[in-house]
MARVEX-371427 format. One line per 2 residues: number of its first residue (from 1); their letters; for each residue x, y, z of C-alpha. Coordinates in nm, 4 decimals. Layout:
<pamars>
NUM) a) X,Y,Z  ... .
</pamars>
This chain:
<pamars>
1) xx) 3.0044,-0.5910,0.9399  2.8853,-0.2693,0.7720 .
3) xx) 2.7462,-0.4647,0.4778  2.5585,-0.7048,0.7055 .
5) xx) 2.4207,-0.4169,0.9101  2.3015,-0.2424,0.5937 .
7) xx) 2.1324,-0.5644,0.4815  1.9368,-0.6041,0.8033 .
9) xx) 1.8408,-0.2387,0.8041  1.6983,-0.2950,0.4583 .
11) xx) 1.4975,-0.5924,0.5906  1.3586,-0.3784,0.8714 .
13) xx) 1.2609,-0.1086,0.6252  1.0908,-0.3676,0.4086 .
15) xx) 0.8964,-0.4916,0.7104  0.7377,-0.1480,0.7465 .
17) xx) 0.5578,-0.2066,0.4110  0.6021,0.1565,0.3101 .
19) xx) 0.9476,0.0703,0.1791  0.8613,-0.2729,0.0461 .
21) xx) 0.9427,-0.4521,-0.2780  0.8646,-0.2666,-0.5995 .
23) xx) 0.4916,-0.2119,-0.5824  0.2083,-0.2637,-0.8310 .
25) xx) 0.0833,0.0918,-0.8928  -0.2576,0.2499,-0.9021 .
27) xx) -0.3516,0.4129,-1.2330  -0.4778,0.7442,-1.3694 .
29) xx) -0.6983,0.7398,-1.6795  -0.6517,1.0648,-1.8658 .
31) xx) -0.7505,1.1335,-2.2272  -0.6521,0.8165,-2.4157 .
33) xx) -0.3770,0.7178,-2.1729  -0.3682,0.5046,-1.8615 .
35) xx) -0.0718,0.6160,-1.6509  0.0965,0.4578,-1.3516 .
37) xx) 0.0816,0.6609,-1.0315  0.3821,0.6625,-0.7988 .
39) xx) 0.1585,0.7153,-0.4990  -0.1662,0.5702,-0.3634 .
41) xx) -0.4340,0.8421,-0.3352  -0.6827,0.6193,-0.1493 .
43) xx) -0.4552,0.5480,0.1465  -0.5631,0.8601,0.3441 .
45) xx) -0.9257,0.7499,0.2992  -0.8594,0.3903,0.4058 .
47) xx) -0.6742,0.5070,0.7169  -1.0078,0.6402,0.8432 .
49) xx) -1.2335,0.3952,0.6581  -1.0497,0.0608,0.6501 .
51) xx) -1.1362,-0.1976,0.3881  -1.3099,-0.4931,0.5610 .
53) xx) -1.0530,-0.7616,0.6444  -1.2501,-1.0330,0.4666 .
55) xx) -1.2708,-0.8328,0.1432  -0.9012,-0.8422,0.0526 .
57) xx) -0.8236,-1.2112,0.0121  -0.4747,-1.1865,-0.1357 .
59) xx) -0.1679,-0.9730,-0.0640  0.1820,-1.0082,-0.2005 .
61) xx) 0.5200,-0.8455,-0.1475  0.4504,-0.6538,-0.4691 .
63) xx) 0.1125,-0.5291,-0.3448  0.0917,-0.4869,0.0308 .
65) xx) -0.2313,-0.2890,0.0088  -0.4092,-0.5771,-0.1699 .
67) xx) -0.5955,-0.3619,-0.4226  -0.5398,-0.1702,-0.7461 .
69) xx) -0.7378,0.1499,-0.7975  -0.8107,0.3432,-1.1162 .
71) xx) -0.8703,0.7191,-1.1060  -0.9795,0.9882,-1.3490 .
73) xx) -1.0703,1.3565,-1.3529  -1.4366,1.4513,-1.3942 .
75) xx) -1.4961,1.8258,-1.4223  -1.1486,1.8809,-1.2751 .
77) xx) -1.2288,1.6627,-0.9739  -1.0296,1.3488,-0.8960 .
79) xx) -1.2597,1.0467,-0.8641  -1.2289,0.6698,-0.8312 .
81) xx) -1.3229,0.5037,-1.1597  -1.2897,0.1496,-1.0187 .
83) xx) -1.1046,-0.0539,-0.7582  -1.0053,-0.4188,-0.7816 .
85) xx) -0.8692,-0.6872,-0.5548  -0.6106,-0.9332,-0.6775 .
87) xx) -0.6994,-1.3020,-0.6824  -0.5686,-1.6168,-0.8442 .
89) xx) -0.7163,-1.9403,-0.9693  -0.5841,-2.2699,-1.0999 .
91) xx) -0.6306,-2.3246,-1.4733  -0.6915,-2.6523,-1.6528 .
93) xx) -0.3158,-2.7110,-1.6700  -0.2771,-2.6782,-1.2951 .
95) xx) -0.1073,-2.3399,-1.3133  -0.1970,-2.0350,-1.1072 .
97) xx) -0.3474,-1.7400,-1.2954  -0.3791,-1.3934,-1.1466 .
99) xx) -0.6948,-1.1936,-1.2152  -0.8746,-0.8851,-1.0872 .
101) xx) -1.2201,-0.8633,-0.9298  -1.3952,-0.5299,-0.8849 .
103) xx) -1.4764,-0.4439,-0.5219  -1.6053,-0.0961,-0.6013 .
105) xx) -1.9602,-0.1489,-0.4691  -1.8302,-0.3270,-0.1581 .
107) xx) -1.6137,-0.0259,-0.0755  -1.8075,0.2745,-0.2087 .
109) xx) -2.1628,0.1442,-0.2465  -2.3774,0.2766,-0.5289 .
111) xx) -2.1920,0.6086,-0.5575  -2.0615,0.6487,-0.9132 .
113) xx) -1.7194,0.8140,-0.9540  -1.6425,0.8302,-0.5819 .
115) xx) -1.4941,1.1765,-0.5118  -1.1406,1.2011,-0.3690 .
117) xx) -1.1989,1.5266,-0.1815  -0.9850,1.3876,0.1028 .
119) xx) -0.6710,1.3860,-0.1137  -0.4162,1.6639,-0.1399 .
121) xx) -0.0875,1.5932,-0.3094  0.0958,1.5309,-0.6303 .
123) xx) 0.0107,1.2488,-0.8684  0.3483,1.1467,-1.0073 .
125) xx) 0.2947,0.9524,-1.3304  0.6087,0.8038,-1.4902 .
127) xx) 0.6221,0.6722,-1.8450  0.8736,0.5731,-2.1091 .
129) xx) 1.1791,0.3592,-2.0450  1.3111,0.2855,-1.6960 .
131) xx) 1.6415,0.4713,-1.6527  1.7240,0.3215,-1.3142 .
133) xx) 1.5380,0.0272,-1.1617  1.5095,0.0153,-0.7824 .
135) xx) 1.3364,-0.2927,-0.6443  1.1588,-0.1084,-0.3657 .
137) xx) 0.8404,0.0974,-0.3442  0.8161,0.3556,-0.6230 .
139) xx) 1.1857,0.4399,-0.6309  1.2646,0.3537,-0.9935 .
141) xx) 1.3462,0.6439,-1.2271  1.1741,0.6724,-1.5650 .
143) xx) 1.2421,0.8545,-1.8897  0.9494,1.0975,-1.8550 .
145) xx) 0.6994,1.2165,-1.5938  0.3590,1.3836,-1.5910 .
147) xx) 0.2767,1.5584,-1.2636  -0.0766,1.6491,-1.1548 .
149) xx) -0.1260,1.8725,-0.8528  -0.4450,1.8040,-0.6562 .
151) xx) -0.5849,1.9974,-0.3597  -0.8805,1.8541,-0.1666 .
153) xx) -0.9607,1.6428,-0.4707  -0.9558,1.9345,-0.7170 .
155) xx) -0.7091,1.9447,-1.0055  -0.4868,2.2539,-0.9813 .
157) xx) -0.2292,2.2229,-1.2589  0.0018,1.9818,-1.4383 .
159) xx) 0.3563,1.9702,-1.5696  0.5719,1.7369,-1.7777 .
161) xx) 0.9353,1.6583,-1.6984  1.2205,1.4414,-1.8160 .
163) xx) 1.3681,1.1872,-1.5762  1.6645,1.4154,-1.5037 .
165) xx) 1.4371,1.7125,-1.4435  1.2222,1.5087,-1.2057 .
167) xx) 1.5295,1.3921,-1.0099  1.6396,1.7557,-0.9674 .
169) xx) 1.2818,1.8544,-0.8782  1.2632,1.5835,-0.6109 .
171) xx) 1.5967,1.6909,-0.4630  1.4811,2.0528,-0.4437 .
173) xx) 1.1608,1.9450,-0.2690  1.3597,1.7297,-0.0277 .
175) xx) 1.5813,2.0231,0.0680  1.2692,2.2198,0.1566 .
177) xx) 1.1194,1.9185,0.3356  1.4225,1.9095,0.5656 .
179) xx) 1.3204,2.2512,0.7020  0.9749,2.1304,0.8144 .
181) xx) 0.8339,1.9653,1.1261  0.7098,1.6737,0.9153 .
183) xx) 1.0711,1.5943,0.8299  1.1584,1.5711,1.1995 .
185) xx) 0.8714,1.3286,1.2552  0.9680,1.1063,0.9625 .
187) xx) 1.3326,1.1200,1.0592  1.2523,0.9920,1.4075 .
189) xx) 1.0697,0.6963,1.2532  1.3723,0.6090,1.0422 .
191) xx) 1.6057,0.6633,1.3347  1.4021,0.4251,1.5484 .
193) xx) 1.4348,0.1567,1.2807  1.8099,0.2139,1.2675 .
195) xx) 1.8375,0.1934,1.6460  1.6463,-0.1346,1.6397 .
197) xx) 1.8999,-0.2603,1.3885  2.1830,-0.1580,1.6197 .
199) xx) 2.0190,-0.3521,1.9023  2.0029,-0.6614,1.6829 .
201) xx) 2.3802,-0.6541,1.6471  2.4684,-0.5448,2.0001 .
203) xx) 2.5568,-0.8938,2.1150  2.7666,-0.9561,1.8059 .
205) xx) 2.9627,-0.6365,1.8686  3.0204,-0.7304,2.2318 .
207) xx) 3.1401,-1.0751,2.1372  3.3878,-0.9407,1.8842 .
209) xx) 3.5063,-0.6637,2.1117  3.6138,-0.9224,2.3692 .
211) xx) 3.8523,-1.0694,2.1138  4.0142,-0.7329,2.0481 .
213) xx) 4.2238,-0.5359,2.2899  4.0919,-0.1873,2.3384 .
215) xx) 4.3364,0.0857,2.2489  4.4170,0.3372,2.5205 .
217) xx) 4.4576,0.5986,2.2494  4.1012,0.5526,2.1249 .
219) xx) 3.8992,0.8712,2.1582  3.5447,0.7705,2.2574 .
221) xx) 3.4087,1.1196,2.1880  3.5416,1.1254,1.8316 .
223) xx) 3.4212,0.7697,1.7787  3.0689,0.8675,1.8863 .
225) xx) 3.0691,1.1745,1.6621  3.1827,0.9667,1.3672 .
227) xx) 2.9047,0.7154,1.4324  2.6471,0.9959,1.4498 .
229) xx) 2.7768,1.1428,1.1236  2.7450,0.8107,0.9401 .
231) xx) 2.3989,0.7476,1.0885  2.2727,1.0894,0.9795 .
233) xx) 2.4148,1.0384,0.6317  2.2469,0.6984,0.6003 .
235) xx) 1.9159,0.8326,0.7328  1.9097,1.1087,0.4743 .
237) xx) 1.9991,0.8654,0.1973  1.7136,0.6302,0.2836 .
239) xx) 1.4597,0.9058,0.3335  1.5401,1.0754,0.0036 .
241) xx) 1.5351,0.7451,-0.1826  1.2173,0.5919,-0.0441 .
243) xx) 0.9882,0.8767,0.0633  0.7825,1.0759,-0.1851 .
245) xx) 0.4734,1.1788,0.0112  0.6433,1.5053,0.1089 .
247) xx) 0.6049,1.6308,-0.2507  0.2657,1.8011,-0.2403 .
249) xx) 0.2928,2.0657,-0.5104  0.4509,2.1252,-0.8506 .
251) xx) 0.6042,2.4496,-0.7244  0.8637,2.3980,-0.4520 .
253) xx) 0.7541,2.5914,-0.1405  0.9782,2.8753,-0.0289 .
255) xx) 1.1444,2.8763,0.3090  0.9876,3.1126,0.5607 .
</pamars>
């Protein structure tokens, strides 16, 4: 029963898109490198300025947002170098081929190097070998990381880390995150998903409980506390694994 419940919780999390199948990343062009970004800097902009529905013609489980954006720094300012939509066509052999079409002018007009002054956060750029693959969001762990701190679109500083150092860094940030109001908000979202999962199985539990004789020695209070303990533990596990937007700076903030 626990395994089945976990499976359906995972499906519900996937349905929220934020925690979906391993995602195609955006990219940061810096010096002679093009690095993956384990975040999507344009999402805050598109929340207020949505891409026209008819512009994105293809979405997949590996790219819920429907686009791939390329960024770079110009005079220490983060800008959009280009943005593409994913499409496919049938070749002469009858096979589907994926390709990219620029939608830069459709989204940003004639503005060259569209400024990302709306973005504040950390650009987490993994590279090297994958140490641990997780088929969901940007949860896989890599051999090395380059971190770029950005505030209102302006580059602040950068730092390089090994995979182990980044894992420890993320854990330290998460411990701080748990002391904030934002954590409470995110936790309620996760808790709601978990409660929805419980509702899905309510009838199944009732049906099975009819087949079992209730024990007079059963302590309902202790049973409830145990359930709450396991729920809290699972909530923290999911949040730590799948969230990364709480990491805004290279330096971990200090508790007040």
